[in-house]
N, C-alpha and C positions, 0 to 999 in steps of 0.2 A: 725585442726589449730584453735587457739583461736583468736577471733577478739574482742579486748578490746575497749569498748566505753569510750572515754575520752573527755566528754563535757567540754568546748565548742571547744576543739582543733580538734578532729576528730576521725578516726578509722584507725589503721595501718598507711599506707603511705598516706592516704587521709586526708588532712588538710583543714579545713574550711578557705576560703579566698584565697586558692592557685589558680593560673592562670588555666584557662580551659585546656590548653595544658598539664600542669603538672598533673592536675587531671585525664585527659584521660590516661596518661602514668602510673599513680599510680593505676588506676582501672585495666588497662591491666596487671599490674604486679601481680594482685591478681588472674588472670586466671590460671587454671591448664592446662598447655600446652599439657599434655597427654590426656586430656578429654575436649576439647573445645565444648561448647554447641552450637547447631544450633540456639538457642534462644538469644545468645549474640548480643547486639547492641553496638559496640565500641563507647565510649564517652557517653553512657547512662547507660547500665547495663550489668552485667555478671551473669552467673549461674555456680557455682562450682559443682563438681561431687556429693557433699552431697545434692544438691538442694538449698543451700544457694544462695539467690539472693542479689547482691550488686548493688545499683543504685546511680547515682550521679545527682544532680541538679545544673547546672551552669547557672547563668544569669550574665549579664554585665561582661562576661569573667572571672568570679570567682566562685569557688565552694561555694554554699550556703547551701547545705544539702546533707546528705548521708542517704540512706535508706537500711536496711537489712531485707530480707524476711526469714522467718523460714525455716531452712534446713529440709530435710527428714530424715537425719541420724545425729548421734552425731560426725561424722568426723570433722565437723566445729561447733564451739560454739561461741555464741555472749555473751560477759560477761560485766557486769557493777560491778566493784569491784569483789566480790566473788559470784555474782549472775548470773546464766545462764538464760538469759531473755526468751529463747524459750523452755527450758527443764522443767520449772516449770509451774503449772497452773497460769493463768493470775491473779487470786485473790491473790495467794501467792506472785507473783512478785510485785503487788501493795503494799501489806502489808510490804514486805521487803524493797521496795523503800522508803516507808514512814519513815523508820528508818534513811534515809539519807537526805530526802528533802520533800518538799510539792508536792503532786500529786493531780491534779485536774481532776475530771471526766468531760467529755464533756457533757454539758447540752443537746445537741441535739443527742448524740450517746452514750448510756450507755456502749458500748463495747470499747470506746476509752478513753485514759487518756493522760495527759500532765504533765511533770515535768518542769514547766516554768523556774525555777532557773537553771536547767541543760540543757534546750533546747532539751529535749527528748520527743518524742511522741510515744505512744504505741497504736497499732490498731489491731483489730480482726473483722471479718465480722459481728459477732453477739455475744451476751453474752450467754454463757452456762456454768456458773461457776461450777455447780454441775454435769455436764454430761461429764465425761472424754472421752466417745465414740465420742462426738462431738468435735473432736480435733480443728476444725476451730474456735470454740467458747470457748473452755476450755483453750486453749493456745493463746498467742499473735501470730499474723501472721506477723507483721512487727514492727520495731522500727526505728524511724527517729531521727537523730542528726542534729541540724541546727545551723545556725549563729544567734547571738543576733538580735532580731527584726523579725525573720522569721515568728513568730506567731502573730505579731502585727496587729491590725486592722488599717485601714487608719488613724484614729485619733491618735492612739498610734504611728504610724510611723511618723506622722507630729510632734508630741510632742518630739519624740526621735531626729528627725532632728533639731528641734529648740534648743535642749540641747547640740548638738554637737558643738565643738569649730570651 
């Protein structure tokens, strides 16, 4: 199954801003009923048979962010436009994403990147760009799609709040 990242809207039936109850139901709809994982936590995250993890972050009774963790098999793919964000080396994903938008490296973590205009965050536990055998560093481990303001510092959040009508 393909999971299309559609920032800032969401992924599949999961829509940023939807009520917690609706987000829980949407997350549950993504489970494979024939292979339910013992690691699933309803209302928090599920694991599909491919190993793909889908997690939701609800605060103030609304969906704020959706995180997807790299699957173990290609049975599930996480796509941004024509780009499979988990099948390609992290360095290639960043290069290709830069064709669409600005990508910022995390100054404190060289293995993490953010596309602030798209509200996408890419993470891996460490950078190993030239070592394909180190799959946890060669490929991204997770991608997070969030609501506007999710990455704001407290000062930016205050400024955003002051600009709201």
